[in-house]
DOBA-228359 format. One line per 10 residues: number of its first residue (from 1); their letters; for each residue x, y, z of C-alpha. Coordinates in nm, 2 decimals. Example, Ala and Ser with C-alpha at 12.3 -4.5 7.8 and 13.67 -1.06 7.14 Angstrom:
// DOBA-228359
1 = AS = 1.23,-0.45,0.78; 1.37,-0.11,0.71
***
This chain:
// DOBA-228359
1 = MTTAMAMRRP = -4.26,-17.85,8.32; -4.61,-17.91,8.38; -4.59,-17.57,8.61; -4.42,-17.41,8.41; -4.61,-17.44,8.13; -4.87,-17.35,8.34; -4.73,-17.01,8.47; -4.67,-16.92,8.10; -5.05,-16.96,7.96; -5.28,-16.96,8.22
11 = VATPARNLPS = -5.68,-17.07,8.16; -5.86,-16.75,8.19; -6.21,-16.81,8.29; -6.47,-16.61,8.01; -6.54,-16.33,8.26; -6.18,-16.22,8.28; -6.14,-16.30,7.94; -6.47,-16.03,7.81; -6.24,-15.69,7.81; -6.05,-15.86,7.58
21 = QLSLLAFVVV = -6.29,-15.99,7.36; -6.48,-15.65,7.33; -6.17,-15.50,7.26; -6.08,-15.71,7.00; -6.43,-15.66,6.84; -6.37,-15.29,6.89; -6.08,-15.28,6.66; -6.23,-15.51,6.41; -6.52,-15.32,6.39; -6.29,-14.98,6.34
31 = CFTVQLSIRS = -6.12,-15.16,6.03; -6.45,-15.23,5.85; -6.59,-14.86,5.92; -6.26,-14.64,5.91; -6.45,-14.42,5.66; -6.68,-14.31,5.93; -6.44,-14.14,6.13; -6.29,-13.97,5.80; -6.62,-13.82,5.71; -6.64,-13.68,6.06
41 = GVTGFIPVIA = -6.29,-13.46,6.03; -6.11,-13.74,6.17; -5.75,-13.87,5.99; -5.81,-14.24,5.94; -5.49,-14.35,6.14; -5.68,-14.21,6.48; -5.95,-14.47,6.52; -5.69,-14.74,6.41; -5.46,-14.68,6.66; -5.69,-14.61,6.93
51 = SLALVLVMHG = -5.82,-14.93,6.85; -5.48,-15.08,6.91; -5.38,-14.96,7.24; -5.71,-15.04,7.42; -5.65,-15.42,7.29; -5.30,-15.37,7.47; -5.46,-15.24,7.75; -5.73,-15.47,7.78; -5.50,-15.74,7.74; -5.31,-15.66,7.99
61 = GAGLQARWTV = -5.01,-15.50,7.85; -5.00,-15.80,7.60; -4.76,-15.97,7.82; -4.49,-15.71,7.83; -4.38,-15.52,8.12; -4.41,-15.16,8.22; -4.10,-15.02,8.04; -4.21,-15.13,7.73; -4.53,-15.05,7.76; -4.55,-14.71,7.89
71 = PMYLTSLFVV = -4.30,-14.59,7.60; -4.53,-14.72,7.35; -4.89,-14.60,7.48; -4.71,-14.25,7.49; -4.56,-14.28,7.15; -4.95,-14.39,7.00; -5.10,-14.07,7.22; -4.81,-13.84,6.99; -4.89,-13.98,6.71; -5.27,-13.99,6.78
81 = TTAALFPSDS = -5.24,-13.60,6.93; -4.98,-13.45,6.59; -5.23,-13.62,6.37; -5.55,-13.45,6.51; -5.35,-13.12,6.53; -5.15,-13.12,6.18; -5.40,-13.32,5.96; -5.22,-13.33,5.58; -5.36,-13.54,5.31; -5.03,-13.40,5.12
91 = TASPLPTMAV = -4.85,-13.68,4.95; -4.50,-13.51,5.08; -4.62,-13.53,5.46; -4.43,-13.78,5.71; -4.68,-13.84,5.88; -4.86,-14.12,5.78; -4.59,-14.34,5.77; -4.49,-14.19,6.12; -4.79,-14.32,6.21; -4.74,-14.64,6.06
101 = VAAILPMATT = -4.36,-14.67,6.21; -4.43,-14.52,6.55; -4.74,-14.66,6.68; -4.94,-14.91,6.45; -4.59,-15.13,6.38; -4.49,-15.18,6.78; -4.84,-15.25,6.88; -5.02,-15.41,6.59; -4.68,-15.67,6.63; -4.71,-15.68,7.01
111 = IGYALSRDPL = -5.10,-15.78,6.95; -4.99,-16.08,6.70; -4.74,-16.19,6.94; -4.99,-16.19,7.24; -5.26,-16.39,7.03; -4.98,-16.64,6.93; -4.95,-16.73,7.30; -5.34,-16.72,7.42; -5.50,-16.98,7.15; -5.83,-16.95,7.29
121 = MWQRFMRTYV = -5.87,-16.54,7.24; -5.71,-16.62,6.88; -5.99,-16.86,6.76; -6.23,-16.57,6.93; -6.08,-16.30,6.73; -6.10,-16.48,6.42; -6.44,-16.59,6.47; -6.52,-16.20,6.52; -6.36,-16.08,6.25; -6.56,-16.33,6.01
131 = RIALIMAALA = -6.85,-16.25,6.16; -6.84,-15.92,6.09; -6.67,-15.99,5.76; -7.02,-16.14,5.66; -7.18,-15.84,5.74; -6.98,-15.63,5.55; -7.01,-15.89,5.26; -7.35,-15.93,5.25; -7.38,-15.52,5.23; -7.14,-15.50,4.99
141 = TYEHVRVSRI = -7.30,-15.74,4.75; -7.66,-15.52,4.82; -7.42,-15.22,4.72; -7.32,-15.39,4.41; -7.69,-15.51,4.32; -7.82,-15.21,4.38; -7.56,-14.98,4.19; -7.56,-14.67,4.53; -7.37,-14.60,4.84; -7.51,-14.72,5.17
151 = LGSTEQADLD = -7.35,-14.39,5.32; -7.48,-14.20,4.96; -7.20,-14.04,4.76; -7.21,-13.73,4.52; -7.01,-13.95,4.22; -7.13,-14.18,4.02; -6.86,-14.28,3.90; -6.78,-14.64,3.96; -7.12,-14.72,4.15; -7.10,-15.05,4.09
161 = RALVFVQHPI = -6.80,-15.11,4.32; -6.88,-15.16,4.70; -6.73,-14.96,4.95; -7.02,-14.98,5.24; -6.79,-14.78,5.52; -6.44,-14.82,5.44; -6.19,-14.59,5.21; -6.15,-14.74,4.89; -6.31,-15.07,4.69; -5.98,-15.25,4.73
171 = VLGLLLAIGI = -5.95,-15.19,5.08; -6.32,-15.37,5.12; -6.17,-15.64,4.90; -5.87,-15.70,5.05; -6.05,-15.69,5.42; -6.31,-15.93,5.28; -6.04,-16.19,5.11; -5.84,-16.25,5.47; -6.14,-16.37,5.62; -6.15,-16.63,5.41
181 = PFTPCLKRRA = -5.84,-16.80,5.59; -6.05,-16.75,5.91; -6.32,-16.95,5.83; -6.23,-17.28,6.01; -6.33,-17.15,6.32; -6.66,-17.23,6.24; -6.77,-17.55,6.35; -7.00,-17.66,6.09; -6.86,-17.75,5.74; -7.17,-17.60,5.52
191 = VRLASVLLLL = -7.17,-17.28,5.72; -6.79,-17.27,5.63; -6.87,-17.30,5.30; -7.15,-17.07,5.29; -6.92,-16.79,5.48; -6.67,-16.87,5.22; -6.90,-16.82,4.96; -7.08,-16.53,5.06; -6.72,-16.36,5.14; -6.61,-16.45,4.75
201 = AGVYSTGSSG = -6.94,-16.24,4.66; -6.86,-15.91,4.90; -6.50,-15.97,4.73; -6.67,-15.96,4.35; -6.88,-15.68,4.44; -6.60,-15.49,4.51; -6.45,-15.52,4.16; -6.12,-15.52,4.23; -5.89,-15.76,4.06; -5.66,-15.76,4.31
211 = PMAVSGALTV = -5.80,-15.89,4.62; -6.08,-16.15,4.39; -5.72,-16.30,4.23; -5.59,-16.34,4.63; -5.91,-16.48,4.76; -5.95,-16.72,4.51; -5.60,-16.87,4.59; -5.71,-16.85,5.02; -6.03,-17.03,4.90; -5.87,-17.33,4.75
221 = LTLAPSLTHW = -5.58,-17.33,4.99; -5.85,-17.31,5.29; -6.11,-17.56,5.15; -5.81,-17.76,5.06; -5.57,-17.78,5.40; -5.39,-18.11,5.25; -5.24,-17.85,5.00; -5.12,-17.60,5.27; -4.99,-17.88,5.46; -4.82,-18.00,5.16
231 = FARRPGLLKV = -4.64,-17.67,5.06; -4.56,-17.63,5.45; -4.36,-17.89,5.44; -4.17,-17.76,5.17; -4.08,-17.36,5.21; -3.83,-17.40,5.03; -4.02,-17.45,4.70; -4.17,-17.17,4.80; -3.87,-16.91,4.82; -3.70,-17.06,4.50
241 = ALFCAVVVTA = -4.06,-16.92,4.36; -4.05,-16.58,4.50; -3.66,-16.54,4.41; -3.82,-16.62,4.08; -4.08,-16.40,4.09; -3.85,-16.09,4.22; -3.59,-16.19,3.94; -3.86,-16.19,3.68; -4.01,-15.89,3.82; -3.66,-15.70,3.82
251 = WLSIYHWTNV = -3.59,-15.79,3.45; -3.92,-15.69,3.36; -3.86,-15.34,3.50; -3.50,-15.28,3.37; -3.59,-15.43,3.02; -3.96,-15.44,2.88; -4.20,-15.25,3.11; -4.20,-14.91,3.02; -4.37,-14.53,3.13; -4.55,-14.47,2.87
261 = INDSTTEEYS = -4.92,-14.61,2.85; -5.06,-14.64,2.52; -5.39,-14.65,2.66; -5.79,-14.56,2.54; -6.01,-14.67,2.81; -6.04,-14.64,3.22; -5.93,-15.08,3.22; -5.62,-15.05,2.98; -5.49,-14.73,3.17; -5.55,-14.96,3.53
271 = TAYRPALYSL = -5.37,-15.25,3.40; -5.08,-15.08,3.27; -5.03,-14.88,3.53; -4.85,-15.12,3.78; -4.61,-15.18,3.55; -4.54,-14.82,3.44; -4.47,-14.81,3.83; -4.27,-15.07,3.83; -4.03,-14.98,3.55; -3.97,-14.65,3.73
281 = VPEMLAGSPL = -3.79,-14.84,4.04; -3.46,-14.83,3.87; -3.47,-14.51,3.82; -3.59,-14.47,4.21; -3.30,-14.66,4.33; -3.05,-14.45,4.10; -3.13,-14.15,4.23; -3.17,-14.26,4.57; -3.04,-14.58,4.73; -3.16,-14.54,5.07
291 = GHGFSGLPQG = -3.49,-14.39,4.95; -3.64,-14.05,5.05; -3.72,-14.10,5.41; -4.09,-14.08,5.55; -4.18,-13.85,5.32; -4.12,-14.07,5.05; -4.08,-13.98,4.66; -4.06,-13.57,4.58; -4.30,-13.43,4.36; -4.20,-13.32,4.03
301 = VLFIFSNARG = -3.95,-13.58,3.98; -4.11,-13.88,3.78; -4.39,-13.94,3.59; -4.63,-14.17,3.40; -4.70,-14.08,3.07; -5.08,-14.19,2.94; -5.26,-14.10,2.59; -5.60,-14.13,2.76; -5.47,-13.89,3.10; -5.19,-13.74,3.00
311 = VSDVSISIDA = -4.93,-13.68,3.24; -4.95,-13.80,3.61; -4.71,-13.73,3.91; -4.62,-14.05,4.04; -4.52,-13.90,4.40; -4.95,-13.88,4.37; -5.04,-14.23,4.38; -4.82,-14.49,4.46; -5.04,-14.81,4.41; -4.77,-15.08,4.51
321 = EPVLLASKFG = -4.64,-15.15,4.82; -4.24,-15.28,4.70; -4.27,-14.94,4.49; -4.37,-14.74,4.82; -4.11,-14.94,5.04; -3.81,-14.79,4.76; -3.93,-14.45,4.75; -3.93,-14.43,5.11; -3.64,-14.64,5.18; -3.49,-14.79,4.89
331 = YLGLVVYVVW = -3.33,-15.10,4.86; -3.39,-15.17,5.23; -3.75,-15.13,5.15; -3.71,-15.41,4.86; -3.56,-15.63,5.11; -3.75,-15.58,5.38; -4.05,-15.64,5.15; -3.91,-16.01,5.08; -3.84,-16.04,5.41; -4.22,-16.03,5.54
341 = IIIAINGLRN = -4.30,-16.25,5.25; -4.05,-16.54,5.38; -4.18,-16.50,5.73; -4.52,-16.60,5.61; -4.36,-16.86,5.42; -4.21,-17.01,5.75; -4.52,-16.96,5.94; -4.70,-17.21,5.73; -4.63,-17.48,5.93; -4.76,-17.38,6.22
351 = ARTASLAAMG = -4.94,-17.08,6.21; -5.13,-17.18,5.88; -5.49,-16.91,5.91; -5.23,-16.64,6.01; -4.98,-16.69,5.74; -5.23,-16.77,5.51; -5.38,-16.41,5.55; -5.02,-16.26,5.61; -4.98,-16.39,5.22; -5.29,-16.28,5.11
361 = LLGCGFVVAL = -5.19,-15.90,5.18; -4.85,-15.96,5.06; -4.96,-16.14,4.76; -5.18,-15.83,4.67; -4.95,-15.54,4.77; -4.79,-15.60,4.44; -5.05,-15.39,4.33; -5.15,-15.19,4.64; -4.95,-14.98,4.86; -5.08,-15.15,5.20
371 = TTWPQIAALL = -4.93,-14.95,5.47; -5.10,-14.61,5.30; -5.41,-14.79,5.49; -5.39,-14.77,5.81; -5.62,-15.12,5.91; -5.47,-15.28,5.64; -5.11,-15.21,5.79; -5.21,-15.31,6.13; -5.37,-15.66,6.00; -5.07,-15.72,5.81
381 = FMTLAFAYSS = -4.84,-15.66,6.13; -5.01,-15.86,6.33; -5.03,-16.17,6.12; -4.71,-16.17,6.04; -4.62,-16.14,6.40; -4.84,-16.45,6.48; -4.67,-16.62,6.20; -4.30,-16.51,6.35; -4.34,-16.60,6.73; -4.54,-16.95,6.66
391 = RRGSEGHDDG = -4.28,-17.11,6.39; -4.11,-17.33,6.70; -4.49,-17.42,6.81; -4.60,-17.78,6.74; -4.68,-17.82,6.39; -5.08,-17.73,6.28; -5.15,-17.55,6.63; -5.25,-17.30,6.45; -5.50,-17.49,6.19; -5.84,-17.25,6.24
401 = ASVEARP = -6.02,-17.55,6.48; -6.18,-17.47,6.77; -5.98,-17.49,7.02; -6.26,-17.45,7.33; -6.36,-17.84,7.24; -6.02,-17.93,7.28; -5.94,-18.17,7.57
***
């Protein structure tokens, strides 16, 4: 039995792991610098897909046989080539969803599975992620204090919301927030606490209320592991809470929320926009129970009416993942989102850090269209795959403590 376990989990030397470490570093750097490629005229999906492919190659195909990895590489190559030859910012373009489903989803889940089978590499990934996130948090705080952009900007609005090298402040807030559950990989408690505080400062600097609320919850669960263990031993309680949240949201969408916003300021509009989106889901599902496919909601079908901004076409900006999935895949999309949350809940017992990161992303997904941002989609599928594949492992094996010091 010992021999079989040794064959399944070989101990790799640092030299042997160096290519994998460098590829994971490249992936993390890409996650925080997508805006650089966009400014150079490259679609944001291309560097994310390329970095995921690099991780797979450097990680030895993630332990999969060639008959699985070769089609995966060819699919990613096709998507990247198509994105490069036919870039499109149109909301009706099926290309972004195709990139997520055909390339990012299979590669990110494969990497998550591979990392769940390699605790040492998972620890190194977390340390790499936290270190890069701390640098970006410091830069975000600098931007917020100076009320300026490091990359420069011709727009004067929202300069107090840090952006650094990503596409939108809310994306930066999410990337920094999910670094919080990874901080236990740092050895000294004082360093962990200082890191959490800096990450919180970075999230605050983005001016994004969703990531700020999520980062607060993740901070409590990270700094109070006994509370996380309490919830991990009672997954049924979290599932009951999820069921209640679904029922309440459905009731509000049908009977209370409306697509008419009585606003006078930008803050009022932003606060009321998401409930207005959810109020359209029943009509969306009634018109197309199976959704509209990869192209999503057609233009000129559903609208939001605002006192200050007039009429807005919903297809242009669907800023909530459940609503986005419902527009593309109908009832099935909503079921998929609930299943994702259940996977994260079930993973809390054996994959705490990955599950907390996934739950943080999914919690913010109620106000953010997660899969429209390629690096967020990749991290979501990676952490979900890690949580799912670790569900039968030993309790607490992903507790964030350094495995290099274990016997």
